[in-house]
mmCIF entry with sequence, helices, sheets and N, C-alpha, C, O atoms, coordinates in Angstrom:
data_MODEL
# 
_entry.id   MODEL 
# 
_entity.id                         1 
_entity.type                       polymer 
_entity.pdbx_number_of_molecules   1 
# 
_entity_poly.entity_id                      1 
_entity_poly.type                           'polypeptide(L)' 
_entity_poly.nstd_linkage                   no 
_entity_poly.nstd_monomer                   no 
_entity_poly.pdbx_seq_one_letter_code       
;(UNK)(UNK)(UNK)(UNK)(UNK)(UNK)(UNK)(UNK)(UNK)(UNK)(UNK)(UNK)(UNK)(UNK)(UNK)(UNK)
(UNK)(UNK)(UNK)(UNK)(UNK)(UNK)(UNK)(UNK)(UNK)(UNK)(UNK)(UNK)(UNK)(UNK)(UNK)(UNK)
(UNK)(UNK)(UNK)(UNK)(UNK)(UNK)(UNK)(UNK)(UNK)(UNK)(UNK)
;
_entity_poly.pdbx_seq_one_letter_code_can   XXXXXXXXXXXXXXXXXXXXXXXXXXXXXXXXXXXXXXXXXXX 
_entity_poly.pdbx_strand_id                 A 
# 
loop_
_entity_poly_seq.entity_id 
_entity_poly_seq.num 
_entity_poly_seq.mon_id 
_entity_poly_seq.hetero 
1 1  UNK n 
1 2  UNK n 
1 3  UNK n 
1 4  UNK n 
1 5  UNK n 
1 6  UNK n 
1 7  UNK n 
1 8  UNK n 
1 9  UNK n 
1 10 UNK n 
1 11 UNK n 
1 12 UNK n 
1 13 UNK n 
1 14 UNK n 
1 15 UNK n 
1 16 UNK n 
1 17 UNK n 
1 18 UNK n 
1 19 UNK n 
1 20 UNK n 
1 21 UNK n 
1 22 UNK n 
1 23 UNK n 
1 24 UNK n 
1 25 UNK n 
1 26 UNK n 
1 27 UNK n 
1 28 UNK n 
1 29 UNK n 
1 30 UNK n 
1 31 UNK n 
1 32 UNK n 
1 33 UNK n 
1 34 UNK n 
1 35 UNK n 
1 36 UNK n 
1 37 UNK n 
1 38 UNK n 
1 39 UNK n 
1 40 UNK n 
1 41 UNK n 
1 42 UNK n 
1 43 UNK n 
# 
_struct_asym.id          A 
_struct_asym.entity_id   1 
# 
_struct_conf.conf_type_id            HELX_P 
_struct_conf.id                      HELX_P1 
_struct_conf.pdbx_PDB_helix_id       AA1 
_struct_conf.beg_label_comp_id       UNK 
_struct_conf.beg_label_asym_id       A 
_struct_conf.beg_label_seq_id        15 
_struct_conf.pdbx_beg_PDB_ins_code   ? 
_struct_conf.end_label_comp_id       UNK 
_struct_conf.end_label_asym_id       A 
_struct_conf.end_label_seq_id        31 
_struct_conf.pdbx_end_PDB_ins_code   ? 
_struct_conf.beg_auth_comp_id        UNK 
_struct_conf.beg_auth_asym_id        A 
_struct_conf.beg_auth_seq_id         15 
_struct_conf.end_auth_comp_id        UNK 
_struct_conf.end_auth_asym_id        A 
_struct_conf.end_auth_seq_id         31 
_struct_conf.pdbx_PDB_helix_class    1 
_struct_conf.details                 ? 
_struct_conf.pdbx_PDB_helix_length   17 
# 
_struct_conf_type.id          HELX_P 
_struct_conf_type.criteria    ? 
_struct_conf_type.reference   ? 
# 
loop_
_atom_site.group_PDB 
_atom_site.id 
_atom_site.type_symbol 
_atom_site.label_atom_id 
_atom_site.label_alt_id 
_atom_site.label_comp_id 
_atom_site.label_asym_id 
_atom_site.label_entity_id 
_atom_site.label_seq_id 
_atom_site.pdbx_PDB_ins_code 
_atom_site.Cartn_x 
_atom_site.Cartn_y 
_atom_site.Cartn_z 
_atom_site.occupancy 
_atom_site.B_iso_or_equiv 
_atom_site.pdbx_formal_charge 
_atom_site.auth_seq_id 
_atom_site.auth_comp_id 
_atom_site.auth_asym_id 
_atom_site.auth_atom_id 
_atom_site.pdbx_PDB_model_num 
ATOM 1   N N  . UNK A 1 1  ? 112.275 109.037 103.605 1.00 0.00 ? 1  UNK A N  1 
ATOM 2   C CA . UNK A 1 1  ? 111.327 108.159 102.964 1.00 0.00 ? 1  UNK A CA 1 
ATOM 3   C C  . UNK A 1 1  ? 109.944 108.808 103.028 1.00 0.00 ? 1  UNK A C  1 
ATOM 4   O O  . UNK A 1 1  ? 109.574 109.400 104.041 1.00 0.00 ? 1  UNK A O  1 
ATOM 5   N N  . UNK A 1 2  ? 109.197 108.692 101.954 1.00 0.00 ? 2  UNK A N  1 
ATOM 6   C CA . UNK A 1 2  ? 107.854 109.263 101.893 1.00 0.00 ? 2  UNK A CA 1 
ATOM 7   C C  . UNK A 1 2  ? 106.890 108.460 102.759 1.00 0.00 ? 2  UNK A C  1 
ATOM 8   O O  . UNK A 1 2  ? 107.050 107.251 102.930 1.00 0.00 ? 2  UNK A O  1 
ATOM 9   N N  . UNK A 1 3  ? 105.901 109.140 103.297 1.00 0.00 ? 3  UNK A N  1 
ATOM 10  C CA . UNK A 1 3  ? 104.889 108.471 104.122 1.00 0.00 ? 3  UNK A CA 1 
ATOM 11  C C  . UNK A 1 3  ? 104.011 107.582 103.252 1.00 0.00 ? 3  UNK A C  1 
ATOM 12  O O  . UNK A 1 3  ? 103.701 107.918 102.109 1.00 0.00 ? 3  UNK A O  1 
ATOM 13  N N  . UNK A 1 4  ? 103.622 106.456 103.805 1.00 0.00 ? 4  UNK A N  1 
ATOM 14  C CA . UNK A 1 4  ? 102.713 105.534 103.120 1.00 0.00 ? 4  UNK A CA 1 
ATOM 15  C C  . UNK A 1 4  ? 101.543 105.265 104.049 1.00 0.00 ? 4  UNK A C  1 
ATOM 16  O O  . UNK A 1 4  ? 101.702 105.251 105.270 1.00 0.00 ? 4  UNK A O  1 
ATOM 17  N N  . UNK A 1 5  ? 100.375 105.053 103.474 1.00 0.00 ? 5  UNK A N  1 
ATOM 18  C CA . UNK A 1 5  ? 99.164  104.894 104.260 1.00 0.00 ? 5  UNK A CA 1 
ATOM 19  C C  . UNK A 1 5  ? 98.502  103.562 103.953 1.00 0.00 ? 5  UNK A C  1 
ATOM 20  O O  . UNK A 1 5  ? 98.526  103.091 102.816 1.00 0.00 ? 5  UNK A O  1 
ATOM 21  N N  . UNK A 1 6  ? 97.908  102.960 104.980 1.00 0.00 ? 6  UNK A N  1 
ATOM 22  C CA . UNK A 1 6  ? 97.115  101.741 104.823 1.00 0.00 ? 6  UNK A CA 1 
ATOM 23  C C  . UNK A 1 6  ? 95.747  102.027 105.428 1.00 0.00 ? 6  UNK A C  1 
ATOM 24  O O  . UNK A 1 6  ? 95.651  102.430 106.587 1.00 0.00 ? 6  UNK A O  1 
ATOM 25  N N  . UNK A 1 7  ? 94.694  101.823 104.653 1.00 0.00 ? 7  UNK A N  1 
ATOM 26  C CA . UNK A 1 7  ? 93.333  102.030 105.139 1.00 0.00 ? 7  UNK A CA 1 
ATOM 27  C C  . UNK A 1 7  ? 92.666  100.677 105.327 1.00 0.00 ? 7  UNK A C  1 
ATOM 28  O O  . UNK A 1 7  ? 92.697  99.835  104.430 1.00 0.00 ? 7  UNK A O  1 
ATOM 29  N N  . UNK A 1 8  ? 92.063  100.468 106.494 1.00 0.00 ? 8  UNK A N  1 
ATOM 30  C CA . UNK A 1 8  ? 91.304  99.248  106.771 1.00 0.00 ? 8  UNK A CA 1 
ATOM 31  C C  . UNK A 1 8  ? 89.841  99.662  106.833 1.00 0.00 ? 8  UNK A C  1 
ATOM 32  O O  . UNK A 1 8  ? 89.447  100.433 107.708 1.00 0.00 ? 8  UNK A O  1 
ATOM 33  N N  . UNK A 1 9  ? 89.037  99.152  105.907 1.00 0.00 ? 9  UNK A N  1 
ATOM 34  C CA . UNK A 1 9  ? 87.629  99.547  105.841 1.00 0.00 ? 9  UNK A CA 1 
ATOM 35  C C  . UNK A 1 9  ? 86.738  98.317  105.947 1.00 0.00 ? 9  UNK A C  1 
ATOM 36  O O  . UNK A 1 9  ? 87.202  97.186  105.800 1.00 0.00 ? 9  UNK A O  1 
ATOM 37  N N  . UNK A 1 10 ? 85.476  98.545  106.200 1.00 0.00 ? 10 UNK A N  1 
ATOM 38  C CA . UNK A 1 10 ? 84.514  97.449  106.282 1.00 0.00 ? 10 UNK A CA 1 
ATOM 39  C C  . UNK A 1 10 ? 83.184  97.965  106.769 1.00 0.00 ? 10 UNK A C  1 
ATOM 40  O O  . UNK A 1 10 ? 83.014  99.162  107.001 1.00 0.00 ? 10 UNK A O  1 
ATOM 41  N N  . UNK A 1 11 ? 82.247  97.061  106.920 1.00 0.00 ? 11 UNK A N  1 
ATOM 42  C CA . UNK A 1 11 ? 80.908  97.435  107.368 1.00 0.00 ? 11 UNK A CA 1 
ATOM 43  C C  . UNK A 1 11 ? 80.851  97.737  108.853 1.00 0.00 ? 11 UNK A C  1 
ATOM 44  O O  . UNK A 1 11 ? 81.844  97.601  109.568 1.00 0.00 ? 11 UNK A O  1 
ATOM 45  N N  . UNK A 1 12 ? 79.686  98.144  109.303 1.00 0.00 ? 12 UNK A N  1 
ATOM 46  C CA . UNK A 1 12 ? 79.470  98.516  110.700 1.00 0.00 ? 12 UNK A CA 1 
ATOM 47  C C  . UNK A 1 12 ? 79.632  97.314  111.622 1.00 0.00 ? 12 UNK A C  1 
ATOM 48  O O  . UNK A 1 12 ? 80.185  97.445  112.714 1.00 0.00 ? 12 UNK A O  1 
ATOM 49  N N  . UNK A 1 13 ? 79.163  96.159  111.204 1.00 0.00 ? 13 UNK A N  1 
ATOM 50  C CA . UNK A 1 13 ? 79.167  94.964  112.041 1.00 0.00 ? 13 UNK A CA 1 
ATOM 51  C C  . UNK A 1 13 ? 80.572  94.401  112.227 1.00 0.00 ? 13 UNK A C  1 
ATOM 52  O O  . UNK A 1 13 ? 80.839  93.750  113.237 1.00 0.00 ? 13 UNK A O  1 
ATOM 53  N N  . UNK A 1 14 ? 81.462  94.632  111.290 1.00 0.00 ? 14 UNK A N  1 
ATOM 54  C CA . UNK A 1 14 ? 82.793  94.022  111.340 1.00 0.00 ? 14 UNK A CA 1 
ATOM 55  C C  . UNK A 1 14 ? 83.800  94.889  112.090 1.00 0.00 ? 14 UNK A C  1 
ATOM 56  O O  . UNK A 1 14 ? 84.986  94.867  111.762 1.00 0.00 ? 14 UNK A O  1 
ATOM 57  N N  . UNK A 1 15 ? 83.359  95.644  113.083 1.00 0.00 ? 15 UNK A N  1 
ATOM 58  C CA . UNK A 1 15 ? 84.253  96.526  113.842 1.00 0.00 ? 15 UNK A CA 1 
ATOM 59  C C  . UNK A 1 15 ? 85.372  95.777  114.530 1.00 0.00 ? 15 UNK A C  1 
ATOM 60  O O  . UNK A 1 15 ? 86.515  96.234  114.526 1.00 0.00 ? 15 UNK A O  1 
ATOM 61  N N  . UNK A 1 16 ? 85.064  94.631  115.122 1.00 0.00 ? 16 UNK A N  1 
ATOM 62  C CA . UNK A 1 16 ? 86.082  93.851  115.823 1.00 0.00 ? 16 UNK A CA 1 
ATOM 63  C C  . UNK A 1 16 ? 87.127  93.327  114.845 1.00 0.00 ? 16 UNK A C  1 
ATOM 64  O O  . UNK A 1 16 ? 88.323  93.359  115.136 1.00 0.00 ? 16 UNK A O  1 
ATOM 65  N N  . UNK A 1 17 ? 86.685  92.850  113.697 1.00 0.00 ? 17 UNK A N  1 
ATOM 66  C CA . UNK A 1 17 ? 87.607  92.330  112.685 1.00 0.00 ? 17 UNK A CA 1 
ATOM 67  C C  . UNK A 1 17 ? 88.554  93.395  112.166 1.00 0.00 ? 17 UNK A C  1 
ATOM 68  O O  . UNK A 1 17 ? 89.732  93.125  111.930 1.00 0.00 ? 17 UNK A O  1 
ATOM 69  N N  . UNK A 1 18 ? 88.043  94.604  111.987 1.00 0.00 ? 18 UNK A N  1 
ATOM 70  C CA . UNK A 1 18 ? 88.888  95.705  111.505 1.00 0.00 ? 18 UNK A CA 1 
ATOM 71  C C  . UNK A 1 18 ? 89.934  96.069  112.540 1.00 0.00 ? 18 UNK A C  1 
ATOM 72  O O  . UNK A 1 18 ? 91.087  96.331  112.197 1.00 0.00 ? 18 UNK A O  1 
ATOM 73  N N  . UNK A 1 19 ? 89.542  96.086  113.800 1.00 0.00 ? 19 UNK A N  1 
ATOM 74  C CA . UNK A 1 19 ? 90.478  96.433  114.870 1.00 0.00 ? 19 UNK A CA 1 
ATOM 75  C C  . UNK A 1 19 ? 91.601  95.428  114.987 1.00 0.00 ? 19 UNK A C  1 
ATOM 76  O O  . UNK A 1 19 ? 92.767  95.801  115.117 1.00 0.00 ? 19 UNK A O  1 
ATOM 77  N N  . UNK A 1 20 ? 91.254  94.153  114.943 1.00 0.00 ? 20 UNK A N  1 
ATOM 78  C CA . UNK A 1 20 ? 92.261  93.092  115.032 1.00 0.00 ? 20 UNK A CA 1 
ATOM 79  C C  . UNK A 1 20 ? 93.185  93.138  113.822 1.00 0.00 ? 20 UNK A C  1 
ATOM 80  O O  . UNK A 1 20 ? 94.397  92.976  113.958 1.00 0.00 ? 20 UNK A O  1 
ATOM 81  N N  . UNK A 1 21 ? 92.619  93.356  112.646 1.00 0.00 ? 21 UNK A N  1 
ATOM 82  C CA . UNK A 1 21 ? 93.422  93.438  111.422 1.00 0.00 ? 21 UNK A CA 1 
ATOM 83  C C  . UNK A 1 21 ? 94.389  94.608  111.478 1.00 0.00 ? 21 UNK A C  1 
ATOM 84  O O  . UNK A 1 21 ? 95.570  94.457  111.166 1.00 0.00 ? 21 UNK A O  1 
ATOM 85  N N  . UNK A 1 22 ? 93.892  95.776  111.875 1.00 0.00 ? 22 UNK A N  1 
ATOM 86  C CA . UNK A 1 22 ? 94.743  96.968  111.936 1.00 0.00 ? 22 UNK A CA 1 
ATOM 87  C C  . UNK A 1 22 ? 95.844  96.802  112.979 1.00 0.00 ? 22 UNK A C  1 
ATOM 88  O O  . UNK A 1 22 ? 96.993  97.171  112.733 1.00 0.00 ? 22 UNK A O  1 
ATOM 89  N N  . UNK A 1 23 ? 95.499  96.248  114.145 1.00 0.00 ? 23 UNK A N  1 
ATOM 90  C CA . UNK A 1 23 ? 96.488  96.057  115.205 1.00 0.00 ? 23 UNK A CA 1 
ATOM 91  C C  . UNK A 1 23 ? 97.557  95.047  114.793 1.00 0.00 ? 23 UNK A C  1 
ATOM 92  O O  . UNK A 1 23 ? 98.744  95.261  115.037 1.00 0.00 ? 23 UNK A O  1 
ATOM 93  N N  . UNK A 1 24 ? 97.140  93.961  114.175 1.00 0.00 ? 24 UNK A N  1 
ATOM 94  C CA . UNK A 1 24 ? 98.090  92.931  113.739 1.00 0.00 ? 24 UNK A CA 1 
ATOM 95  C C  . UNK A 1 24 ? 99.019  93.459  112.656 1.00 0.00 ? 24 UNK A C  1 
ATOM 96  O O  . UNK A 1 24 ? 100.227 93.220  112.691 1.00 0.00 ? 24 UNK A O  1 
ATOM 97  N N  . UNK A 1 25 ? 98.455  94.169  111.703 1.00 0.00 ? 25 UNK A N  1 
ATOM 98  C CA . UNK A 1 25 ? 99.265  94.737  110.625 1.00 0.00 ? 25 UNK A CA 1 
ATOM 99  C C  . UNK A 1 25 ? 100.245 95.766  111.167 1.00 0.00 ? 25 UNK A C  1 
ATOM 100 O O  . UNK A 1 25 ? 101.407 95.801  110.761 1.00 0.00 ? 25 UNK A O  1 
ATOM 101 N N  . UNK A 1 26 ? 99.776  96.602  112.083 1.00 0.00 ? 26 UNK A N  1 
ATOM 102 C CA . UNK A 1 26 ? 100.658 97.591  112.702 1.00 0.00 ? 26 UNK A CA 1 
ATOM 103 C C  . UNK A 1 26 ? 101.801 96.942  113.449 1.00 0.00 ? 26 UNK A C  1 
ATOM 104 O O  . UNK A 1 26 ? 102.940 97.404  113.375 1.00 0.00 ? 26 UNK A O  1 
ATOM 105 N N  . UNK A 1 27 ? 101.502 95.871  114.170 1.00 0.00 ? 27 UNK A N  1 
ATOM 106 C CA . UNK A 1 27 ? 102.536 95.156  114.929 1.00 0.00 ? 27 UNK A CA 1 
ATOM 107 C C  . UNK A 1 27 ? 103.575 94.541  113.994 1.00 0.00 ? 27 UNK A C  1 
ATOM 108 O O  . UNK A 1 27 ? 104.773 94.614  114.265 1.00 0.00 ? 27 UNK A O  1 
ATOM 109 N N  . UNK A 1 28 ? 103.124 93.940  112.906 1.00 0.00 ? 28 UNK A N  1 
ATOM 110 C CA . UNK A 1 28 ? 104.055 93.339  111.944 1.00 0.00 ? 28 UNK A CA 1 
ATOM 111 C C  . UNK A 1 28 ? 104.960 94.392  111.312 1.00 0.00 ? 28 UNK A C  1 
ATOM 112 O O  . UNK A 1 28 ? 106.161 94.171  111.154 1.00 0.00 ? 28 UNK A O  1 
ATOM 113 N N  . UNK A 1 29 ? 104.387 95.530  110.952 1.00 0.00 ? 29 UNK A N  1 
ATOM 114 C CA . UNK A 1 29 ? 105.188 96.600  110.349 1.00 0.00 ? 29 UNK A CA 1 
ATOM 115 C C  . UNK A 1 29 ? 106.186 97.160  111.356 1.00 0.00 ? 29 UNK A C  1 
ATOM 116 O O  . UNK A 1 29 ? 107.325 97.466  111.003 1.00 0.00 ? 29 UNK A O  1 
ATOM 117 N N  . UNK A 1 30 ? 105.760 97.294  112.608 1.00 0.00 ? 30 UNK A N  1 
ATOM 118 C CA . UNK A 1 30 ? 106.643 97.809  113.651 1.00 0.00 ? 30 UNK A CA 1 
ATOM 119 C C  . UNK A 1 30 ? 107.803 96.841  113.908 1.00 0.00 ? 30 UNK A C  1 
ATOM 120 O O  . UNK A 1 30 ? 108.932 97.274  114.139 1.00 0.00 ? 30 UNK A O  1 
ATOM 121 N N  . UNK A 1 31 ? 107.530 95.550  113.868 1.00 0.00 ? 31 UNK A N  1 
ATOM 122 C CA . UNK A 1 31 ? 108.583 94.542  114.047 1.00 0.00 ? 31 UNK A CA 1 
ATOM 123 C C  . UNK A 1 31 ? 109.613 94.598  112.924 1.00 0.00 ? 31 UNK A C  1 
ATOM 124 O O  . UNK A 1 31 ? 110.755 94.177  113.103 1.00 0.00 ? 31 UNK A O  1 
ATOM 125 N N  . UNK A 1 32 ? 109.210 95.120  111.767 1.00 0.00 ? 32 UNK A N  1 
ATOM 126 C CA . UNK A 1 32 ? 110.129 95.273  110.639 1.00 0.00 ? 32 UNK A CA 1 
ATOM 127 C C  . UNK A 1 32 ? 110.897 96.577  110.702 1.00 0.00 ? 32 UNK A C  1 
ATOM 128 O O  . UNK A 1 32 ? 111.666 96.892  109.793 1.00 0.00 ? 32 UNK A O  1 
ATOM 129 N N  . UNK A 1 33 ? 110.694 97.350  111.784 1.00 0.00 ? 33 UNK A N  1 
ATOM 130 C CA . UNK A 1 33 ? 111.448 98.578  111.976 1.00 0.00 ? 33 UNK A CA 1 
ATOM 131 C C  . UNK A 1 33 ? 110.794 99.831  111.422 1.00 0.00 ? 33 UNK A C  1 
ATOM 132 O O  . UNK A 1 33 ? 111.421 100.890 111.383 1.00 0.00 ? 33 UNK A O  1 
ATOM 133 N N  . UNK A 1 34 ? 109.551 99.728  110.996 1.00 0.00 ? 34 UNK A N  1 
ATOM 134 C CA . UNK A 1 34 ? 108.858 100.891 110.450 1.00 0.00 ? 34 UNK A CA 1 
ATOM 135 C C  . UNK A 1 34 ? 108.140 101.655 111.560 1.00 0.00 ? 34 UNK A C  1 
ATOM 136 O O  . UNK A 1 34 ? 107.770 101.081 112.584 1.00 0.00 ? 34 UNK A O  1 
ATOM 137 N N  . UNK A 1 35 ? 107.951 102.933 111.345 1.00 0.00 ? 35 UNK A N  1 
ATOM 138 C CA . UNK A 1 35 ? 107.206 103.761 112.284 1.00 0.00 ? 35 UNK A CA 1 
ATOM 139 C C  . UNK A 1 35 ? 105.717 103.625 111.966 1.00 0.00 ? 35 UNK A C  1 
ATOM 140 O O  . UNK A 1 35 ? 105.301 103.794 110.820 1.00 0.00 ? 35 UNK A O  1 
ATOM 141 N N  . UNK A 1 36 ? 104.917 103.316 112.992 1.00 0.00 ? 36 UNK A N  1 
ATOM 142 C CA . UNK A 1 36 ? 103.489 103.065 112.792 1.00 0.00 ? 36 UNK A CA 1 
ATOM 143 C C  . UNK A 1 36 ? 102.678 104.001 113.673 1.00 0.00 ? 36 UNK A C  1 
ATOM 144 O O  . UNK A 1 36 ? 102.985 104.187 114.850 1.00 0.00 ? 36 UNK A O  1 
ATOM 145 N N  . UNK A 1 37 ? 101.643 104.586 113.091 1.00 0.00 ? 37 UNK A N  1 
ATOM 146 C CA . UNK A 1 37 ? 100.710 105.436 113.833 1.00 0.00 ? 37 UNK A CA 1 
ATOM 147 C C  . UNK A 1 37 ? 99.297  105.044 113.418 1.00 0.00 ? 37 UNK A C  1 
ATOM 148 O O  . UNK A 1 37 ? 98.986  105.017 112.227 1.00 0.00 ? 37 UNK A O  1 
ATOM 149 N N  . UNK A 1 38 ? 98.441  104.742 114.385 1.00 0.00 ? 38 UNK A N  1 
ATOM 150 C CA . UNK A 1 38 ? 97.074  104.310 114.092 1.00 0.00 ? 38 UNK A CA 1 
ATOM 151 C C  . UNK A 1 38 ? 96.121  105.474 114.342 1.00 0.00 ? 38 UNK A C  1 
ATOM 152 O O  . UNK A 1 38 ? 96.185  106.130 115.381 1.00 0.00 ? 38 UNK A O  1 
ATOM 153 N N  . UNK A 1 39 ? 95.252  105.718 113.394 1.00 0.00 ? 39 UNK A N  1 
ATOM 154 C CA . UNK A 1 39 ? 94.225  106.757 113.506 1.00 0.00 ? 39 UNK A CA 1 
ATOM 155 C C  . UNK A 1 39 ? 92.869  106.121 113.249 1.00 0.00 ? 39 UNK A C  1 
ATOM 156 O O  . UNK A 1 39 ? 92.705  105.375 112.283 1.00 0.00 ? 39 UNK A O  1 
ATOM 157 N N  . UNK A 1 40 ? 91.902  106.409 114.098 1.00 0.00 ? 40 UNK A N  1 
ATOM 158 C CA . UNK A 1 40 ? 90.543  105.913 113.900 1.00 0.00 ? 40 UNK A CA 1 
ATOM 159 C C  . UNK A 1 40 ? 89.669  107.080 113.461 1.00 0.00 ? 40 UNK A C  1 
ATOM 160 O O  . UNK A 1 40 ? 89.623  108.121 114.116 1.00 0.00 ? 40 UNK A O  1 
ATOM 161 N N  . UNK A 1 41 ? 88.982  106.892 112.350 1.00 0.00 ? 41 UNK A N  1 
ATOM 162 C CA . UNK A 1 41 ? 88.116  107.940 111.806 1.00 0.00 ? 41 UNK A CA 1 
ATOM 163 C C  . UNK A 1 41 ? 86.681  107.444 111.802 1.00 0.00 ? 41 UNK A C  1 
ATOM 164 O O  . UNK A 1 41 ? 86.381  106.410 111.205 1.00 0.00 ? 41 UNK A O  1 
ATOM 165 N N  . UNK A 1 42 ? 85.793  108.171 112.462 1.00 0.00 ? 42 UNK A N  1 
ATOM 166 C CA . UNK A 1 42 ? 84.371  107.844 112.462 1.00 0.00 ? 42 UNK A CA 1 
ATOM 167 C C  . UNK A 1 42 ? 83.617  108.936 111.715 1.00 0.00 ? 42 UNK A C  1 
ATOM 168 O O  . UNK A 1 42 ? 83.821  110.125 111.959 1.00 0.00 ? 42 UNK A O  1 
ATOM 169 N N  . UNK A 1 43 ? 82.732  108.514 110.790 1.00 0.00 ? 43 UNK A N  1 
ATOM 170 C CA . UNK A 1 43 ? 81.972  109.518 110.028 1.00 0.00 ? 43 UNK A CA 1 
ATOM 171 C C  . UNK A 1 43 ? 80.934  110.227 110.885 1.00 0.00 ? 43 UNK A C  1 
ATOM 172 O O  . UNK A 1 43 ? 80.216  111.097 110.392 1.00 0.00 ? 43 UNK A O  1 
# 
């Protein structure tokens, strides 16, 4: 299966919201049997 990517973006102030969103989405995908890898990119 080809790799698929999900990007979670937002402003500087919404750092907590992005983290919770990414973690929750990763957990849901993992529960469905998918392989999940989280990468944090800072400019």
